[in-house]
C-alpha positions in Angstrom: -13.1 -10.3 -17.8 -9.4 -11.7 -19.2 -6.2 -10.0 -17.7 -4.7 -7.7 -20.0 -2.5 -5.9 -17.9 -0.1 -6.4 -14.4 0.9 -4.0 -12.1 4.0 -4.8 -10.1 5.2 -3.5 -6.9 8.8 -2.3 -6.9 10.4 -3.1 -3.4 10.7 -7.0 -2.8 9.0 -7.8 -6.0 10.9 -6.4 -9.1 14.1 -5.6 -7.1 15.4 -6.3 -3.7 16.1 -2.8 -2.3 14.8 -4.2 1.2 18.4 -3.9 2.5 18.9 -0.5 1.2 15.6 0.9 2.7 15.9 -0.9 6.1 19.5 0.3 6.4 18.5 4.2 5.4 15.5 3.8 8.0 18.0 2.3 10.5 20.4 4.9 10.2 18.1 8.0 10.3 15.9 6.5 13.2 19.0 5.9 15.5 20.2 9.4 14.7 16.8 10.6 16.5 17.1 8.2 19.5 14.6 5.5 18.0 15.4 1.5 18.1 14.7 0.2 14.8 14.7 -3.6 14.0 13.3 -5.9 11.4 9.9 -6.5 13.3 9.6 -2.2 13.8 10.4 -2.0 9.9 7.8 -4.9 8.8 5.0 -3.4 11.0 5.2 0.4 10.9 7.2 1.1 7.3 7.1 -1.7 4.8 4.9 -0.5 2.2 3.9 2.9 3.5 5.0 6.3 1.9 8.0 7.6 3.6 6.5 10.2 5.7 3.8 7.6 7.0 6.4 5.8 7.7 8.5 8.3 9.7 5.4 9.3 11.6 4.5 5.9 12.6 7.9 5.9 14.4 9.0 9.3 15.5 5.9 9.8 18.1 8.0 12.2 20.0 8.8 14.4 17.1 7.0 17.4 15.6 5.5 17.2 12.0 8.0 19.3 10.5 10.6 17.3 12.3 9.2 13.8 11.1 9.2 15.5 7.4 12.7 16.6 7.9 13.9 13.0 9.0 12.0 11.2 6.3 13.9 13.4 3.7 17.3 12.5 5.1 16.5 8.7 5.4 15.6 9.3 1.5 18.9 10.8 0.9 20.6 7.8 2.8 18.6 5.3 0.5 19.1 7.4 -2.9 22.8 7.1 -1.9 22.8 3.6 -1.8 20.7 2.9 -5.1 23.3 5.0 -6.9 25.9 3.0 -5.9 24.0 0.1 -7.2 23.5 -1.5 -3.7 20.5 -3.8 -5.0 19.4 -6.8 -6.5 17.4 -7.4 -9.5 15.2 -10.5 -9.7 16.0 -12.7 -12.3 12.4 -14.4 -11.9 11.3 -10.7 -12.0 12.8 -9.6 -15.4 11.9 -12.9 -17.0 8.2 -12.5 -16.3 8.6 -8.8 -17.2 10.0 -9.3 -20.6 7.9 -12.0 -21.4 4.4 -10.1 -20.7 5.8 -7.3 -22.3 6.4 -9.5 -25.8 3.0 -10.8 -25.3 1.3 -7.5 -25.3 0.3 -7.1 -21.9 0.1 -3.8 -20.3 2.6 -3.5 -17.4 2.4 -0.7 -14.9 5.0 -0.1 -11.7 3.5 1.1 -8.5 5.3 1.7 -5.5 5.0 4.2 -2.4 8.7 4.7 -3.3 9.2 8.6 -5.1 12.2 6.6 -6.4 10.5 4.0 -8.3 11.4 5.4 -11.8 15.4 5.9 -10.9 15.2 2.4 -9.4 13.8 1.1 -12.5 16.0 3.0 -14.8 19.2 1.4 -12.8 17.8 -2.1 -13.0 17.5 -1.9 -16.9 13.6 -2.3 -16.7 12.3 1.1 -17.1 11.4 0.7 -21.0 9.0 -2.3 -20.1 6.9 -0.2 -18.0 4.7 2.6 -19.9 3.0 3.6 -16.9 5.2 4.1 -13.4 3.2 5.5 -10.1 5.4 6.8 -7.3 4.4 7.9 -3.9 4.3 11.3 -4.7 1.7 10.8 -7.6 -1.0 10.4 -5.4 -2.5 12.0 -2.5 -3.3 8.5 -0.3 -0.2 6.0 -0.1 -1.2 2.2 0.6 -3.3 0.7 2.2 -5.5 3.4 0.4 -5.9 1.9 -3.3 -5.1 5.2 -5.2 -1.9 4.1 -6.2 -3.3 0.9 -8.2 -6.1 2.7 -9.4 -4.3 5.4 -10.7 -1.8 2.5 -12.3 -5.0 0.9 -13.9 -6.6 4.2 -15.4 -3.0 4.9 -16.7 -3.1 1.8 -18.5 -6.4 2.5 -20.0 -8.0 -0.5 -18.3 -10.6 -1.5 -15.8 -9.8 -3.1 -12.4 -11.3 -6.6 -13.1 -8.8 -6.4 -16.8 -5.7 -6.2 -13.9 -3.8 -8.2 -11.2 -1.7 -6.4 -8.9 1.7 -8.3 -7.3 2.7 -7.4 -3.9 5.0 -8.4 -1.1 3.7 -6.5 1.4 0.4 -6.4 3.7 -0.3 -2.8 3.2 0.4 -3.6 -0.4 -2.2 -6.6 -0.4 -4.7 -4.6 1.6 -4.3 -1.5 -1.0 -5.1 -4.1 -4.0 -8.0 -5.3 -2.3 -9.5 -2.2 -1.2 -9.2 -1.5 -4.8 -11.4 -4.3 -5.8 -8.1 -6.0 -7.8 -7.3 -9.7 -7.8 -3.9 -9.8 -5.9 -0.9 -12.2 -6.0 0.9 -12.2 -2.7 4.4 -12.9 -3.0 5.6 -14.4 0.2 9.5 -14.3 0.9 11.3 -16.8 3.1 11.9 -14.6 5.9 8.3 -13.0 6.1 6.6 -13.2 9.4 3.0 -12.5 7.8 1.4 -14.9 5.4 -0.4 -12.3 3.4 -3.8 -14.1 3.8 -5.7 -11.3 2.1 -4.1 -12.1 -1.2 -6.2 -14.2 -3.8 -3.4 -16.3 -4.2 0.2 -16.6 -2.7 3.6 -17.2 -4.2 7.1 -17.9 -3.2 8.7 -16.6 -6.6 7.4 -14.8 -9.8 8.6 -17.7 -11.5 5.1 -19.4 -10.5 2.9 -16.8 -12.1 0.6 -18.6 -14.4 -1.8 -15.9 -16.0 -3.9 -18.4 -17.8 -4.3 -20.2 -14.3 -4.9 -16.9 -12.4 -7.4 -16.2 -15.5 -9.5 -19.3 -14.7 -9.1 -18.6 -10.7 -10.6 -14.9 -11.2 -13.5 -16.1 -13.1 -14.4 -18.6 -10.3 -14.6 -15.8 -7.7 -18.3 -14.4 -6.7 -19.1 -11.1 -8.5 
């Protein structure tokens, strides 16, 4: 079926909040005695809901301590976002506004519970009639719930949507839900997002007509 909707991940796709997330995680984990670097960020917390990420690292602490620590990380992150310590990708703004003007259904689906606040701060909230945060679904990525909920909110079938993701857990979630997935591979990524149906290095490369043709060639 032709593409009628695009579902965007937030962090690393629409906006560059990764430095803020990393700094907040690192600050919190080190307060609890854990070493935390870029490798741990990508392997254990990137793309995952907050509590799952904290739980993956804090193996020496109780569940209550993990949840308290994860909330502390979120407080650090929100402080940075409120100070505007993130960047909006120009290519993302162009693609979103173009798709909005052409009548595509647009959804933002992020493991972050702060997705609405970030979109508003970025000046993009009006473009997304459907916004799903990590607190809106029971199961986080790589479970597909967040993308299935987004598609349902748009009133579209899975095969009428594409998902744009930059994390391996997000790509896995999209494929687990049966979506065509565009993987956005940044220069500093160690993974190759090989599970994605196609891989790009910038949202400027998104060609919906070409993706439609590619989708039609996939086995049913």
